Rosetta silent file (secondary structure, phi, psi, omega in degrees, C-alpha in Angstrom):
SEQUENCE: MLVPMKELVKAAHQGGYAVGGFNVYNLEGAMAVVRAAEASHAPVILQIHDGAFNYGGTMLMALCKAAAAAAKVPIAVHMDHISSAETIQLALDNGITSIMADGSHLPFEGNVAFSRQMAELVHQHGGSVEAELGRLAGTEDGLSVSEMEAHMTDPSQAADFIQRTGVDTLAVCIGNVHGHYWMEPQLDFPRLAAINRAAQIPLVLHGASGLPAHQVQDAIKLGISKINVNTEVREAFVKAIGGTFQSDQKPPELLKMLAPAIEAMIEVVADKISFLGSAGKAK
SCORE:     score description
SCORE:     0.000 S_00000001
   1 L     0.000  139.302  177.834 -179.170  -22.662 -128.544 S_00000001
   2 E   -81.842  120.616 -178.322 -179.530  -18.917 -128.612 S_00000001
   3 L  -130.209  159.488  174.010 -182.593  -17.754 -126.669 S_00000001
   4 L   -65.569  143.728 -178.628 -183.903  -14.405 -125.352 S_00000001
   5 H   -64.679  -33.139 -176.293 -182.722  -13.624 -121.870 S_00000001
   6 H   -59.666  -31.839  179.842 -186.253  -12.839 -120.690 S_00000001
   7 H   -67.363  -41.578  179.988 -187.192  -16.467 -121.178 S_00000001
   8 H   -67.300  -44.425 -179.975 -184.321  -17.655 -118.956 S_00000001
   9 H   -68.131  -36.834  176.837 -184.998  -15.165 -116.256 S_00000001
  10 H   -62.563  -42.906 -179.032 -188.706  -15.750 -116.248 S_00000001
  11 H   -64.981  -38.796 -179.374 -188.148  -19.488 -115.854 S_00000001
  12 H   -68.644  -40.045 -177.642 -185.653  -18.871 -112.995 S_00000001
  13 H   -63.073  -39.711 -176.852 -188.095  -16.461 -111.269 S_00000001
  14 H   -76.924  -32.553 -175.221 -190.936  -19.035 -111.446 S_00000001
  15 H   -92.281   -2.895  173.464 -188.649  -21.887 -110.522 S_00000001
  16 L    80.063   25.941  175.091 -186.974  -20.480 -107.479 S_00000001
  17 L  -133.866 -176.895  179.553 -183.373  -20.471 -108.777 S_00000001
  18 L  -126.578  146.897  171.410 -181.071  -17.920 -110.478 S_00000001
  19 E   -93.711  139.734 -176.724 -179.472  -17.958 -113.916 S_00000001
  20 E   -89.073  134.062  172.837 -175.816  -17.010 -114.012 S_00000001
  21 E  -104.361  113.382 -171.062 -174.678  -14.064 -116.100 S_00000001
  22 E  -112.688  117.493  178.146 -170.964  -14.575 -116.887 S_00000001
  23 E   -69.253  130.060  177.719 -168.877  -11.769 -118.395 S_00000001
  24 L  -124.390  155.022 -173.733 -166.693  -12.895 -121.276 S_00000001
  25 L  -122.662  -23.144 -171.002 -163.894  -11.137 -123.166 S_00000001
  26 L  -157.438 -177.708 -177.887 -162.761  -13.626 -125.773 S_00000001
  27 H   -59.851  -43.222 -175.829 -163.298  -17.035 -127.388 S_00000001
  28 H   -60.577  -43.255  178.136 -161.777  -18.865 -124.437 S_00000001
  29 H   -64.634  -41.208  175.226 -164.209  -17.328 -121.991 S_00000001
  30 H   -62.075  -45.355 -179.810 -167.200  -18.089 -124.178 S_00000001
  31 H   -59.354  -40.422 -179.675 -165.987  -21.675 -124.595 S_00000001
  32 H   -59.766  -50.233 -179.756 -165.580  -22.047 -120.812 S_00000001
  33 H   -62.385  -46.919 -178.386 -169.094  -20.832 -120.054 S_00000001
  34 H   -61.127  -45.655 -179.962 -170.662  -22.950 -122.766 S_00000001
  35 H   -62.447  -43.209  179.308 -168.793  -26.117 -121.748 S_00000001
  36 H   -65.555  -41.172  179.572 -169.648  -25.673 -118.102 S_00000001
  37 H   -63.764  -45.669 -178.001 -173.319  -25.003 -118.897 S_00000001
  38 H   -65.496  -40.726  178.916 -173.522  -28.127 -121.131 S_00000001
  39 H   -67.938  -26.866 -178.969 -171.863  -30.339 -118.520 S_00000001
  40 H   -96.373   -5.112 -177.265 -174.229  -28.998 -115.836 S_00000001
  41 L    55.572   52.667 -171.576 -177.262  -29.060 -118.210 S_00000001
  42 L  -127.092  145.001  168.041 -177.896  -25.403 -117.150 S_00000001
  43 L   -75.469  146.544  179.837 -179.092  -22.292 -118.893 S_00000001
  44 E  -144.947  172.489  177.916 -176.579  -19.431 -118.751 S_00000001
  45 E  -126.670  125.455  172.503 -176.034  -15.898 -120.031 S_00000001
  46 E   -91.333  120.811 -177.329 -172.927  -14.706 -121.921 S_00000001
  47 E  -111.303  140.209  178.553 -172.495  -11.071 -121.001 S_00000001
  48 E  -113.810  107.876  177.993 -170.473   -8.418 -122.840 S_00000001
  49 E   -72.119  154.973  177.681 -169.461   -5.595 -120.479 S_00000001
  50 H   -50.649  -42.491 -179.972 -169.059   -2.070 -121.793 S_00000001
  51 H   -67.172  -37.044  176.893 -165.333   -2.292 -121.340 S_00000001
  52 H   -68.175  -36.380  174.391 -165.184   -5.590 -123.194 S_00000001
  53 H   -63.904  -41.318  179.764 -167.319   -4.128 -126.013 S_00000001
  54 H   -59.774  -31.021  179.992 -164.917   -1.192 -126.332 S_00000001
  55 H   -84.552  -45.856 -171.696 -162.171   -3.769 -126.891 S_00000001
  56 H  -105.232  -11.299  177.008 -163.889   -6.405 -129.047 S_00000001
  57 H    48.609 -141.597 -176.478 -166.784   -4.474 -130.658 S_00000001
  58 H   -71.183  -20.435  178.906 -169.196   -6.221 -133.003 S_00000001
  59 H   -67.863  -35.003  176.709 -166.743   -9.095 -133.526 S_00000001
  60 H   -69.802  -35.595  175.200 -167.222  -10.003 -129.822 S_00000001
  61 H   -61.087  -48.061  178.787 -170.956   -9.745 -130.227 S_00000001
  62 H   -57.599  -44.147 -174.457 -170.790  -12.092 -133.226 S_00000001
  63 H   -63.609  -46.897 -176.924 -168.565  -14.552 -131.347 S_00000001
  64 H   -64.698  -43.166  177.329 -170.942  -14.743 -128.310 S_00000001
  65 H   -60.295  -40.583  179.027 -173.944  -15.203 -130.548 S_00000001
  66 H   -68.087  -40.216  177.441 -172.299  -17.978 -132.499 S_00000001
  67 H   -61.995  -42.274  178.219 -171.208  -19.715 -129.288 S_00000001
  68 H   -65.291  -45.059 -175.747 -174.730  -19.543 -127.891 S_00000001
  69 H   -64.736  -28.386 -177.766 -176.338  -20.737 -131.076 S_00000001
  70 H   -84.172  -13.811 -171.944 -173.994  -23.762 -131.284 S_00000001
  71 L   -73.239  157.511 -178.388 -174.556  -24.774 -127.607 S_00000001
  72 L   -90.117   -6.912 -178.502 -176.665  -27.804 -126.550 S_00000001
  73 L  -123.606  157.073  179.739 -178.284  -25.756 -123.763 S_00000001
  74 L   -66.277  123.942 -179.013 -180.278  -22.480 -123.773 S_00000001
  75 E  -132.270  131.520  175.265 -177.919  -19.512 -123.734 S_00000001
  76 E  -105.271  156.248  175.605 -178.686  -15.811 -123.940 S_00000001
  77 E  -116.322  128.054 -168.783 -176.352  -12.939 -124.941 S_00000001
  78 E  -132.703  140.708  172.250 -176.618   -9.767 -122.868 S_00000001
  79 E   -93.937  125.631 -171.881 -174.975   -6.360 -122.963 S_00000001
  80 E  -108.203  135.463  177.471 -173.901   -5.393 -119.450 S_00000001
  81 E    53.103   59.466  178.005 -173.595   -1.898 -117.977 S_00000001
  82 E  -102.432  115.803 -177.333 -174.283    0.040 -121.129 S_00000001
  83 L  -106.455    0.487 -179.219 -174.778    3.749 -120.619 S_00000001
  84 L  -105.530  129.028  179.686 -174.619    4.800 -124.247 S_00000001
  85 H   -64.676  -36.027 -176.970 -177.737    4.992 -126.426 S_00000001
  86 H   -65.980  -40.480  179.219 -175.499    4.573 -129.486 S_00000001
  87 H   -69.117  -37.972  176.511 -174.038    1.304 -128.184 S_00000001
  88 H   -62.161  -41.670  175.720 -177.493    0.004 -127.378 S_00000001
  89 H   -66.290  -34.589  177.196 -178.662    0.738 -130.865 S_00000001
  90 H   -67.274  -40.189  179.845 -175.602   -0.943 -132.299 S_00000001
  91 H   -63.782  -46.715  179.287 -176.285   -4.031 -130.172 S_00000001
  92 H   -60.584  -40.124 -178.657 -179.903   -4.115 -131.430 S_00000001
  93 H   -66.871  -22.778  179.443 -178.700   -3.719 -135.024 S_00000001
  94 L  -102.507   17.183  170.382 -176.436   -6.787 -134.486 S_00000001
  95 L    81.663   14.853  176.695 -179.238   -8.904 -133.086 S_00000001
  96 L  -102.382  113.314 -170.873 -178.532   -8.603 -129.365 S_00000001
  97 L  -113.798   12.353  174.569 -181.856   -7.714 -127.727 S_00000001
  98 E  -112.658  120.137 -170.715 -181.000   -8.124 -124.020 S_00000001
  99 E  -133.859  131.485  161.735 -179.546   -4.879 -122.643 S_00000001
 100 E   -89.206   98.498  177.762 -178.601   -3.498 -119.301 S_00000001
 101 E   -84.953  102.009 -169.737 -179.331    0.173 -119.853 S_00000001
 102 L   -92.478   99.514  174.451 -177.270    1.625 -117.009 S_00000001
 103 L  -106.734   18.019 -172.240 -178.449    5.021 -115.855 S_00000001
 104 L   -68.534  -16.207  176.534 -177.440    4.383 -112.186 S_00000001
 105 L   -79.956  -10.368 -177.526 -174.787    7.113 -112.394 S_00000001
 106 L   -90.884  158.579  167.235 -177.556    9.712 -112.998 S_00000001
 107 L   -57.667  160.848 -171.227 -179.808   11.343 -110.497 S_00000001
 108 H   -50.119  -49.480 -178.360 -183.082    9.457 -109.930 S_00000001
 109 H   -66.361  -32.364  175.022 -185.150   11.403 -112.490 S_00000001
 110 H   -67.861  -38.351  176.111 -182.321   11.126 -115.014 S_00000001
 111 H   -63.091  -44.021  176.317 -182.157    7.404 -114.443 S_00000001
 112 H   -59.161  -49.254 -174.296 -185.863    7.152 -114.964 S_00000001
 113 H   -66.660  -44.133 -179.351 -185.773    9.111 -118.210 S_00000001
 114 H   -64.967  -45.856 -177.929 -182.825    7.158 -119.686 S_00000001
 115 H   -64.861  -43.872  178.161 -184.155    3.749 -118.621 S_00000001
 116 H   -59.527  -46.241 -178.867 -187.674    4.552 -120.004 S_00000001
 117 H   -62.229  -39.592 -179.907 -186.229    5.732 -123.308 S_00000001
 118 H   -75.640  -33.232  177.501 -184.015    2.633 -123.726 S_00000001
 119 H   -65.624  -45.235  178.637 -186.819    0.282 -122.643 S_00000001
 120 H   -58.983  -44.375  178.553 -189.088    1.696 -125.307 S_00000001
 121 H   -62.448  -48.509 -177.789 -186.343    1.300 -127.946 S_00000001
 122 H   -64.781  -41.992  179.014 -185.446   -2.242 -126.940 S_00000001
 123 H   -63.186  -28.762  174.624 -189.024   -3.365 -126.625 S_00000001
 124 H   -62.519  -28.478  177.524 -189.656   -2.219 -130.241 S_00000001
 125 L   -96.351   14.368  178.163 -187.110   -4.954 -131.150 S_00000001
 126 L    74.116   16.069 -178.476 -188.813   -7.625 -128.936 S_00000001
 127 L   -96.104 -171.276 -179.464 -186.075   -7.394 -126.365 S_00000001
 128 E  -132.456  154.880 -177.190 -185.767   -6.912 -122.647 S_00000001
 129 E  -128.212  133.785  169.690 -184.090   -4.308 -120.448 S_00000001
 130 E  -103.409  136.403  173.976 -182.336   -4.501 -117.141 S_00000001
 131 E  -125.799  166.595  175.626 -181.822   -1.284 -115.168 S_00000001
 132 E  -122.452  135.025  179.254 -180.123   -0.514 -111.899 S_00000001
 133 E  -117.983  121.917 -169.294 -181.562    1.484 -109.031 S_00000001
 134 L   105.448 -171.058 -175.223 -178.938    2.550 -106.571 S_00000001
 135 E  -152.584  117.599 -179.144 -175.187    2.518 -107.268 S_00000001
 136 L   -76.271  145.582  167.423 -172.695   -0.276 -106.512 S_00000001
 137 E   -80.414  168.031  175.820 -169.318    0.379 -105.013 S_00000001
 138 E   108.793 -172.994 -178.132 -166.196   -1.229 -106.326 S_00000001
 139 E  -135.864  134.621  179.995 -164.319   -1.533 -109.612 S_00000001
 140 E  -146.001  113.085  174.208 -165.108   -3.532 -112.706 S_00000001
 141 L    51.353   43.976 -179.992 -163.311   -3.152 -116.024 S_00000001
 142 L    92.244  -12.455  177.422 -162.498    0.473 -115.598 S_00000001
 143 E   -89.683  114.519  179.211 -165.772    1.390 -113.872 S_00000001
 144 E  -123.173  129.074  178.689 -164.922    2.718 -110.426 S_00000001
 145 E  -128.562  122.913 -179.957 -167.306    3.903 -107.752 S_00000001
 146 L   -72.940  161.073  179.827 -166.083    4.999 -104.416 S_00000001
 147 L   -60.654  -31.534 -172.959 -167.669    3.949 -101.154 S_00000001
 148 L   -75.343  -28.243  176.147 -168.749    7.544 -100.609 S_00000001
 149 L   -81.628  -22.491 -174.767 -170.707    7.594 -103.927 S_00000001
 150 L   -72.363  142.736  172.894 -172.239    4.228 -103.448 S_00000001
 151 E  -150.890  154.777 -173.386 -175.736    3.974 -102.104 S_00000001
 152 L   -86.521  164.720 -177.319 -178.275    1.221 -101.778 S_00000001
 153 L   -69.557  132.299 -179.348 -181.493    0.712 -103.562 S_00000001
 154 L   -92.367  115.087  179.277 -184.406    2.530 -101.848 S_00000001
 155 H   -55.213  -34.046 -175.943 -187.400    0.101 -101.627 S_00000001
 156 H   -70.201  -17.357  178.902 -189.785    3.053 -101.597 S_00000001
 157 H   -95.102  -16.231 -168.892 -188.588    4.122 -105.075 S_00000001
 158 H   -58.683  -55.381 -175.668 -188.573    0.624 -106.642 S_00000001
 159 H   -62.420  -44.840 -179.795 -192.256    0.311 -107.683 S_00000001
 160 H   -57.349  -47.006 -179.172 -192.338    3.957 -108.939 S_00000001
 161 H   -61.628  -47.119 -176.520 -189.163    3.370 -110.982 S_00000001
 162 H   -67.259  -45.591 -178.901 -190.394    0.183 -112.563 S_00000001
 163 H   -60.593  -38.809 -175.964 -193.861    1.583 -113.328 S_00000001
 164 H   -82.587  -22.688 -176.786 -192.448    4.701 -114.989 S_00000001
 165 H  -105.248  -27.713 -178.431 -189.712    2.990 -117.037 S_00000001
 166 L    73.644   24.139  177.321 -191.295   -0.364 -117.985 S_00000001
 167 L   -70.471  158.012 -172.584 -187.989   -2.234 -117.426 S_00000001
 168 L   -95.274  -31.653  177.631 -188.140   -6.030 -117.321 S_00000001
 169 E  -140.468  157.559 -175.529 -185.579   -6.744 -114.545 S_00000001
 170 E  -131.523  121.770  175.375 -184.020   -4.604 -111.865 S_00000001
 171 E   -83.254  129.740 -175.630 -180.433   -4.786 -110.555 S_00000001
 172 E  -110.562  156.552  178.490 -180.348   -3.942 -106.856 S_00000001
 173 L  -119.489  110.811 -175.991 -177.708   -2.543 -104.490 S_00000001
 174 L  -136.695   32.950 -175.482 -177.985   -4.204 -101.091 S_00000001
 175 L   104.849   -3.904  176.763 -174.346   -4.266  -99.945 S_00000001
 176 L   -80.312  152.499  179.128 -172.997   -6.114 -102.950 S_00000001
 177 E  -134.789  155.451  172.568 -169.909   -4.644 -104.727 S_00000001
 178 E   -76.386  143.624  177.674 -168.094   -4.996 -107.965 S_00000001
 179 L    82.095 -146.324 -176.219 -164.759   -6.775 -107.773 S_00000001
 180 L   -79.861  140.130  167.784 -163.304   -8.038 -104.502 S_00000001
 181 L   -88.959  119.159 -178.188 -164.954   -7.899 -101.077 S_00000001
 182 L   -90.959    4.085  172.101 -162.284   -6.577  -98.737 S_00000001
 183 L  -149.739  169.282  179.704 -164.267   -7.565  -95.667 S_00000001
 184 L   -54.427  118.170 -179.181 -166.898  -10.136  -94.897 S_00000001
 185 L   -61.201  137.695  177.357 -169.876   -9.421  -97.241 S_00000001
 186 L  -131.685   93.291 -179.537 -173.052   -8.341  -95.481 S_00000001
 187 L   -76.484  140.789 -177.735 -176.056   -8.241  -97.739 S_00000001
 188 L   -86.423   89.183 -174.319 -179.051   -6.272  -96.446 S_00000001
 189 H   -72.169  -37.780  174.377 -181.756   -8.980  -96.679 S_00000001
 190 H   -58.211  -36.635  178.098 -184.547   -6.984  -95.084 S_00000001
 191 H   -65.223  -44.516 -179.542 -183.951   -4.312  -97.725 S_00000001
 192 H   -59.441  -43.514  179.782 -184.037   -6.993 -100.454 S_00000001
 193 H   -60.261  -38.833  176.680 -187.262   -8.367  -99.077 S_00000001
 194 H   -72.759  -34.568  176.919 -188.888   -4.962  -99.231 S_00000001
 195 H   -66.502  -43.498 -178.843 -187.585   -4.298 -102.761 S_00000001
 196 H   -60.246  -44.008 -179.549 -188.971   -7.686 -103.819 S_00000001
 197 H   -63.669  -40.094  179.264 -192.350   -6.948 -102.416 S_00000001
 198 H   -74.126  -35.853 -172.570 -192.442   -3.592 -104.186 S_00000001
 199 H   -76.896  -44.855 -179.842 -190.982   -4.614 -107.481 S_00000001
 200 L    55.064   27.559  170.842 -192.956   -7.694 -108.557 S_00000001
 201 L  -135.645  162.514  177.959 -190.399   -8.342 -111.364 S_00000001
 202 L   -58.809  140.425 -178.178 -187.269  -10.461 -111.409 S_00000001
 203 E  -111.168  155.702 -176.094 -184.319   -8.911 -109.546 S_00000001
 204 E  -122.035  140.713  175.728 -180.620   -9.044 -110.432 S_00000001
 205 E  -117.150  115.277  173.926 -177.584   -9.197 -108.190 S_00000001
 206 L   -85.919  165.494  172.151 -174.316   -7.850 -109.492 S_00000001
 207 L    69.333   44.404 -175.353 -171.035   -8.393 -107.770 S_00000001
 208 L   -90.158   -8.129 -178.181 -171.517  -12.058 -106.833 S_00000001
 209 L   -68.004  121.117  174.584 -167.802  -13.001 -107.067 S_00000001
 210 L    95.986   -7.308  177.045 -166.710  -13.864 -103.558 S_00000001
 211 L   -74.008  136.579  179.611 -170.147  -13.963 -101.971 S_00000001
 212 L   -64.576  147.084 -177.450 -170.673  -17.053  -99.720 S_00000001
 213 H   -53.657  -40.045 -177.825 -173.025  -19.600 -101.226 S_00000001
 214 H   -64.239  -34.757  178.032 -175.505  -19.321  -98.347 S_00000001
 215 H   -71.540  -40.110  177.087 -175.935  -15.584  -98.883 S_00000001
 216 H   -61.712  -44.543 -177.543 -176.523  -16.074 -102.583 S_00000001
 217 H   -67.375  -36.102  175.854 -179.124  -18.779 -101.910 S_00000001
 218 H   -65.322  -36.529  179.313 -180.870  -16.554  -99.347 S_00000001
 219 H   -64.337  -39.233  178.803 -180.920  -13.779 -101.981 S_00000001
 220 H   -63.853  -36.790  176.708 -182.578  -16.152 -104.499 S_00000001
 221 H   -64.875  -19.899 -179.065 -185.323  -16.861 -102.016 S_00000001
 222 L  -106.780   25.196  170.080 -185.975  -13.142 -101.903 S_00000001
 223 L   106.149   -5.045  179.203 -186.432  -12.594 -105.632 S_00000001
 224 E   -73.866  120.636 -179.258 -182.946  -12.613 -107.160 S_00000001
 225 E  -115.759  -12.041  173.985 -183.305  -14.460 -110.485 S_00000001
 226 E  -134.328  135.827 -176.426 -180.123  -13.410 -112.263 S_00000001
 227 E  -132.833  128.671 -177.467 -176.717  -13.251 -110.698 S_00000001
 228 E   -93.480  136.300  177.380 -173.628  -11.738 -112.390 S_00000001
 229 E  -131.104  129.038  179.268 -170.109  -13.224 -112.035 S_00000001
 230 L  -135.364  -60.319 -170.691 -166.954  -11.679 -113.496 S_00000001
 231 H   -53.532  -49.705 -176.764 -163.983  -11.312 -111.196 S_00000001
 232 H   -64.884  -34.639  176.463 -163.496  -14.942 -110.239 S_00000001
 233 H   -69.290  -46.071 -174.988 -163.727  -16.237 -113.843 S_00000001
 234 H   -61.123  -45.793 -177.381 -161.394  -13.547 -115.083 S_00000001
 235 H   -69.730  -30.804  174.942 -158.849  -14.229 -112.380 S_00000001
 236 H   -62.972  -38.268  179.237 -158.949  -17.990 -112.957 S_00000001
 237 H   -63.078  -50.696 -175.230 -157.951  -17.301 -116.565 S_00000001
 238 H   -65.216  -41.621  178.027 -155.054  -14.992 -115.654 S_00000001
 239 H   -60.360  -44.754 -176.202 -153.761  -17.339 -112.862 S_00000001
 240 H   -64.080  -45.012  178.233 -153.806  -20.345 -115.227 S_00000001
 241 H   -61.413  -44.759  179.266 -151.893  -18.443 -117.962 S_00000001
 242 H   -63.333  -40.711 -178.422 -149.308  -17.276 -115.431 S_00000001
 243 H   -65.007  -30.285  175.291 -148.872  -20.765 -114.044 S_00000001
 244 H   -63.998  -42.707  178.628 -148.044  -22.057 -117.572 S_00000001
 245 H   -64.475  -40.965 -175.462 -145.200  -19.635 -117.852 S_00000001
 246 H   -69.329  -27.572 -172.983 -143.859  -20.533 -114.451 S_00000001
 247 H   -91.730  -12.374 -176.791 -143.848  -24.270 -115.052 S_00000001
 248 L  -105.373  149.809  175.167 -141.978  -24.360 -118.406 S_00000001
 249 L   -73.948  -32.015  179.696 -138.362  -23.768 -119.207 S_00000001
 250 L  -124.953  162.765  178.570 -139.225  -22.044 -122.419 S_00000001
 251 L   -56.308  127.137 -174.714 -142.264  -20.063 -123.548 S_00000001
 252 L   -75.792  167.480  173.589 -145.052  -22.623 -124.123 S_00000001
 253 L   -68.926  148.475 -172.203 -147.084  -22.874 -127.303 S_00000001
 254 H   -58.007  -48.213 -176.989 -150.151  -20.654 -127.316 S_00000001
 255 H   -65.111  -30.821  179.963 -152.716  -23.377 -127.425 S_00000001
 256 H   -74.594  -24.061  172.178 -151.001  -25.243 -124.582 S_00000001
 257 H   -73.098  -41.715 -172.335 -151.338  -22.013 -122.530 S_00000001
 258 H   -77.249  -32.875 -178.366 -154.996  -21.529 -123.300 S_00000001
 259 H   -60.403  -44.376  172.596 -156.236  -25.065 -122.624 S_00000001
 260 H   -68.929  -26.578  175.128 -155.583  -24.983 -118.887 S_00000001
 261 H   -67.132  -39.604  176.112 -156.988  -21.470 -118.699 S_00000001
 262 H   -60.671  -46.823 -179.445 -160.229  -22.693 -120.252 S_00000001
 263 H   -61.913  -38.863  177.337 -160.370  -25.543 -117.734 S_00000001
 264 H   -61.119  -43.294  179.418 -159.782  -23.154 -114.847 S_00000001
 265 H   -67.051  -41.434 -178.912 -162.680  -21.003 -115.985 S_00000001
 266 H   -60.113  -38.203 -179.067 -164.931  -23.980 -116.496 S_00000001
 267 H   -65.759  -41.010 -179.584 -164.352  -25.032 -112.830 S_00000001
 268 H   -67.310  -50.969 -177.828 -165.388  -21.599 -111.557 S_00000001
 269 H   -59.805  -43.058  179.460 -168.451  -21.369 -113.784 S_00000001
 270 H   -63.086  -37.848  176.524 -169.570  -24.897 -112.932 S_00000001
 271 H   -64.555  -41.083 -179.749 -169.262  -24.131 -109.219 S_00000001
 272 H   -67.447  -45.448 -179.547 -171.357  -20.962 -109.565 S_00000001
 273 H   -54.540  -41.576 -176.004 -173.973  -22.838 -111.616 S_00000001
 274 H   -61.288  -50.268 -172.965 -174.264  -25.431 -108.813 S_00000001
 275 H   -87.236   -6.818  170.318 -175.041  -23.028 -105.991 S_00000001
 276 H   -77.150  -16.696 -178.686 -177.302  -20.836 -108.133 S_00000001
 277 L    79.852   15.455 -178.872 -179.569  -23.914 -108.396 S_00000001
 278 L   -94.081   -4.294  178.453 -179.643  -23.708 -112.202 S_00000001
 279 L   -66.438  131.489  179.825 -177.896  -27.033 -112.808 S_00000001
 280 L    82.472    8.106 -177.422 -180.238  -29.413 -114.609 S_00000001
 281 L   -96.758   -1.950  179.432 -182.710  -26.567 -115.471 S_00000001
 282 L   -65.599  139.624  178.211 -181.924  -26.421 -119.191 S_00000001
 283 L  -111.035    0.000    0.000 -184.969  -27.205 -121.289 S_00000001
């Protein structure tokens, strides 16, 4: 069933677990997330990244909404890392009311102004807005941020940012990165605790692919209520497709290629659902 994301995140925040936000690019990705969620009896979020939107447009929006509506568990559809007011308006016009209005590339005051403006717009449609304070390192779907540009969320700015913008959730930068971790991840938990005390709203952790389960679970205890996963699911799809080519003498039929790819993604999504603590939380 298609539900507003704010309902899922509110329940996770109150229940001491996190709901998974899984980036999808096509029908197979949406099918994998829905099937894993149904098998785990878990709420989930289908996310459309800016890069995926540029590829699939409103057709991808419609696909995700239809997949969520047909599911047996609560599923939200969310626009991820959207820095364009025009794209946000298009999403709202197409019935997607959960938006990450990403002004993290702007100076602090610019981020405040953009996030406030988008929050006012989305709230007029009964939706919810996620913003990011700080700037993640790494690469995701064409978004690249060097280590030199990356900086962590300043706890002393968090309450002011939230009060001035009216956003509903806040994505934090505490040592998490987009894409692969090339060394042992070290999340800054004292910083997260300080942000959580200041924010008083649900927090979001991007870049969860590759994070050890114990670090994710510690983050949930400190206010993280939504966790984004992209790289591991995407790579499971690519690896399964490649394996199909390697195992056959001749090019396989398309559906025979896609079936194992869906199963590979289901396995990753189900594993994430398990250690986010959201299994069995579907209402």
